[in-house]
C-alpha positions in Angstrom: 101.3 -30.2 -12.2 97.5 -30.3 -11.4 95.6 -27.4 -12.8 93.9 -25.2 -10.2 90.2 -25.3 -10.6 87.6 -22.7 -9.7 85.8 -23.1 -6.4 82.2 -24.2 -6.5 80.0 -21.7 -4.7 76.4 -22.5 -3.5 74.7 -20.6 -6.4 76.7 -22.5 -9.0 75.9 -25.8 -7.2 72.2 -25.0 -7.5 72.6 -24.4 -11.2 74.3 -27.7 -11.5 71.5 -29.5 -9.7 68.8 -27.9 -11.9 70.7 -28.4 -15.1 71.3 -32.1 -14.4 67.6 -32.5 -13.3 66.1 -30.7 -16.3 68.8 -31.8 -18.8 68.0 -28.6 -20.7 69.6 -25.2 -20.6 66.3 -23.4 -21.6 64.2 -25.3 -19.0 66.9 -24.7 -16.3 66.9 -21.0 -17.1 63.1 -20.8 -16.7 63.2 -22.7 -13.4 66.1 -20.6 -12.1 64.7 -17.3 -13.4 67.9 -16.6 -15.3 68.7 -15.9 -18.9 69.7 -18.7 -21.2 73.2 -17.1 -21.8 73.7 -16.9 -18.0 72.9 -20.6 -17.6 75.1 -21.5 -20.6 78.0 -19.6 -19.0 77.4 -21.4 -15.8 77.5 -24.7 -17.6 80.8 -23.8 -19.2 82.2 -23.0 -15.7 80.9 -26.2 -14.3 82.5 -28.2 -17.1 85.8 -26.5 -16.3 85.5 -27.2 -12.6 84.4 -30.8 -12.9 86.5 -31.7 -15.9 83.4 -33.4 -17.5 80.9 -32.3 -20.1 78.0 -33.1 -17.7 75.4 -32.7 -20.5 75.8 -34.0 -24.0 73.6 -33.7 -27.0 71.6 -36.6 -28.4 68.7 -37.1 -30.9 66.0 -36.0 -28.4 67.9 -33.1 -26.8 70.5 -33.3 -24.0 71.3 -36.1 -21.5 73.5 -36.2 -18.5 76.8 -38.1 -18.6 77.6 -40.9 -16.2 79.7 -38.4 -14.2 76.7 -36.0 -14.3 74.3 -38.5 -12.8 76.9 -39.1 -10.0 77.3 -35.4 -9.4 73.5 -34.8 -9.2 73.3 -37.2 -6.2 76.2 -35.3 -4.5 74.6 -31.9 -5.4 71.2 -33.0 -3.9 73.0 -34.1 -0.6 75.1 -30.9 -0.4 72.2 -28.5 -1.0 70.1 -30.4 1.5 72.9 -30.0 4.1 73.2 -26.3 3.2 69.5 -25.8 3.6 69.6 -27.4 7.1 72.4 -25.0 8.1 70.8 -21.8 6.7 67.1 -22.5 7.5 65.7 -21.5 10.9 65.6 -24.3 13.4 62.2 -26.0 13.6 60.0 -25.3 16.6 60.5 -27.7 19.4 57.7 -30.3 19.6 57.6 -31.7 23.1 55.0 -34.3 22.3 57.2 -35.8 19.5 60.6 -35.2 21.0 62.8 -38.1 22.2 65.5 -35.9 23.6 67.5 -36.8 26.7 67.5 -33.8 29.1 70.3 -33.7 31.6 69.8 -31.7 34.8 72.3 -31.3 37.6 70.9 -30.8 41.1 71.8 -31.5 44.8 69.6 -34.3 46.3 68.1 -31.6 48.5 65.6 -31.1 45.7 64.8 -34.8 45.4 61.8 -34.8 47.6 60.0 -31.6 46.6 61.2 -30.3 43.3 62.5 -33.0 41.0 59.4 -35.2 41.2 57.4 -32.3 39.9 59.8 -31.9 37.0 59.4 -35.6 36.2 55.6 -35.3 36.3 55.6 -32.3 34.0 57.8 -34.1 31.5 55.8 -37.3 31.6 52.6 -35.2 30.7 54.0 -32.7 28.2 57.0 -34.5 26.6 56.2 -38.2 27.3 59.0 -39.6 25.0 61.8 -37.5 26.4 64.1 -38.9 29.1 65.4 -37.1 32.2 68.8 -37.8 33.6 69.6 -36.1 36.9 73.2 -35.8 37.9 74.1 -35.2 41.5 75.9 -32.0 42.2 78.7 -32.3 44.8 82.1 -30.8 45.5 83.9 -33.3 43.3 81.9 -32.6 40.2 82.7 -29.6 38.0 79.2 -28.6 37.0 80.4 -25.5 35.1 82.5 -27.6 32.8 79.6 -30.0 32.4 77.4 -27.2 31.2 80.1 -25.9 28.9 80.7 -29.2 27.2 77.1 -30.2 27.0 77.1 -33.0 29.5 74.5 -31.0 31.4 71.8 -28.8 30.0 70.7 -27.0 33.3 71.9 -26.9 36.9 69.4 -26.1 39.7 70.6 -25.2 43.2 70.9 -22.4 45.7 73.8 -19.9 46.0 74.4 -16.7 47.8 75.7 -15.4 44.4 75.4 -17.6 41.3 78.6 -17.9 39.1 78.6 -14.7 37.0 79.9 -16.4 33.9 76.7 -18.5 33.5 73.2 -17.5 32.5 70.8 -17.6 35.5 67.2 -17.2 36.3 65.7 -17.2 39.8 63.2 -20.0 40.5 61.9 -19.6 44.0 62.8 -18.5 47.6 62.5 -20.5 50.8 62.5 -19.5 54.4 65.4 -20.8 56.5 64.3 -22.9 59.5 65.8 -25.4 61.9 65.1 -29.1 62.1 65.3 -31.3 65.2 64.3 -34.7 66.2 61.2 -34.7 68.4 63.3 -36.2 71.2 65.6 -33.1 71.3 65.2 -31.1 74.6 64.7 -27.9 72.6 62.1 -29.4 70.2 59.2 -28.1 72.3 60.9 -24.9 73.6 62.4 -23.1 70.6 66.0 -22.1 69.9 67.7 -18.9 71.0 70.7 -17.5 69.2 72.8 -18.6 72.2 71.5 -22.1 71.8 72.1 -22.0 68.1 75.8 -21.2 68.4 76.3 -23.8 71.2 74.4 -26.7 69.6 76.0 -29.4 67.5 75.1 -29.0 63.9 74.4 -31.4 61.1 75.4 -29.9 57.8 75.4 -31.1 54.2 78.6 -31.8 52.5 79.2 -28.7 50.3 78.2 -29.4 46.7 80.2 -26.5 45.4 83.8 -26.8 46.4 85.0 -23.2 45.8 82.2 -21.5 47.7 80.9 -21.6 51.3 77.5 -23.0 51.8 74.6 -20.6 51.9 74.1 -21.0 55.7 77.8 -20.7 56.6 78.3 -17.8 54.2 75.5 -15.8 55.8 76.8 -16.5 59.3 80.4 -15.5 58.3 79.1 -12.2 57.0 78.0 -11.4 60.6 81.2 -12.7 62.2 79.7 -15.9 63.7 80.2 -19.6 63.1 78.2 -22.7 63.9 79.6 -25.8 65.5 79.4 -28.4 62.7 79.6 -31.8 64.4 78.7 -33.9 61.4 78.5 -33.5 57.6 76.4 -35.8 55.4 76.4 -36.1 51.6 72.7 -37.2 51.3 69.9 -35.0 52.3 67.5 -38.0 52.4 69.4 -39.3 55.5 69.0 -36.0 57.4 65.8 -36.7 59.3 66.9 -40.2 60.3 70.1 -38.8 61.8 68.1 -36.1 63.7 65.7 -38.8 65.0 68.6 -40.5 66.9 70.9 -37.6 67.9 70.9 -34.2 69.5 72.0 -32.5 66.3 70.2 -29.6 64.6 69.9 -29.1 60.8 69.5 -25.7 59.2 67.6 -25.8 55.9 64.7 -24.5 53.9 61.1 -24.7 55.2 59.8 -26.8 52.3 62.4 -29.5 52.8 61.9 -29.5 56.6 58.1 -29.6 56.5 58.0 -32.3 53.9 59.7 -34.7 56.3 57.9 -33.4 59.4 54.7 -34.7 57.8 55.9 -38.3 57.9 58.7 -38.6 60.5 59.2 -37.6 64.2 61.1 -34.3 63.4 60.2 -30.8 64.5 60.5 -27.6 62.5 61.4 -24.5 64.4 62.0 -20.9 63.4 65.7 -19.9 63.1 67.0 -17.5 65.7 69.3 -16.0 63.1 67.7 -13.7 60.5 68.9 -15.5 57.4 67.9 -14.1 54.1 65.6 -16.4 52.1 67.4 -19.3 50.3 67.3 -18.4 46.7 67.2 -21.1 44.1 68.3 -20.6 40.6 68.6 -22.5 37.3 72.0 -22.0 35.5 72.9 -22.7 31.9 75.8 -22.0 29.6 75.7 -19.6 26.6 76.2 -22.6 24.2 72.6 -23.6 24.9 71.1 -20.2 25.5 69.1 -20.2 22.3 68.6 -23.9 21.9 64.8 -24.2 21.5 64.5 -27.5 23.4 66.5 -26.0 26.4 64.5 -22.8 26.3 61.4 -24.9 26.5 62.8 -26.9 29.5 63.9 -23.7 31.3 60.4 -22.3 31.0 58.8 -25.5 32.2 61.1 -25.6 35.2 60.2 -22.0 36.0 56.5 -22.9 35.9 57.1 -25.9 38.3 59.0 -23.6 40.7 56.2 -21.0 40.6 53.6 -23.6 41.6 55.8 -24.6 44.6 55.6 -21.0 45.8 51.8 -20.8 45.7 
């Protein structure tokens, strides 16, 4: 039957490393700031654990055995790994990092928010990469945050998921978008008009929750007539340009396209609360320094959008 051997704790592993490096009990004791008898006792324990003399006497003092030389390499590797585990994480260096950041966002943010994030990264962390994953009803972004496939999700919710960490980024006024050819484009929209009109709406990107717009309307017992849904926000102005549909959205999105295309931005007849945009992340990355850095940069970009 194999003899049970004593376990090798970290302190004894360090004695092994110094003994085999110095090849002297007295020099090892000085370096370890221990007494010679304490180091000699540790050597006896190490010999028992390893089943090898480790150090043997010769004419000039002591030398490591072949097994001792082999164990010194293992001890160096093991102690380096332990130091990596027990030492504080190094500060994140954005200029040197080659990390891949993974952000989930609806394409609503493509035109006004994500380009600013990309610009910030190119200046402050030029060797990092940004992977943007589209958020839609078929994608479980909460699981993606939990398993590390996403670092951060940005979007707007009436109430963000309570199980995730959140920080508010910015607010946006709700307005209506119409093609310039629409009969009401030059007149404005009443509440009666709004409920009678045909609405263009985005395909929900969160399957278990109503959209921000429909959730607000439902709270007041009214419902809009959604005539068409569309999965890509970038197509919205082109649909409006050739139909009599109306699109309810944030002012920043609407005004961006109104600068370049024949669409009109009108005040909403319904008193929607501001659209609130958040960034969400999982507790697994709450203290990760590179993700903390990214969250702060995203918040700074959002703050500039509001000025």
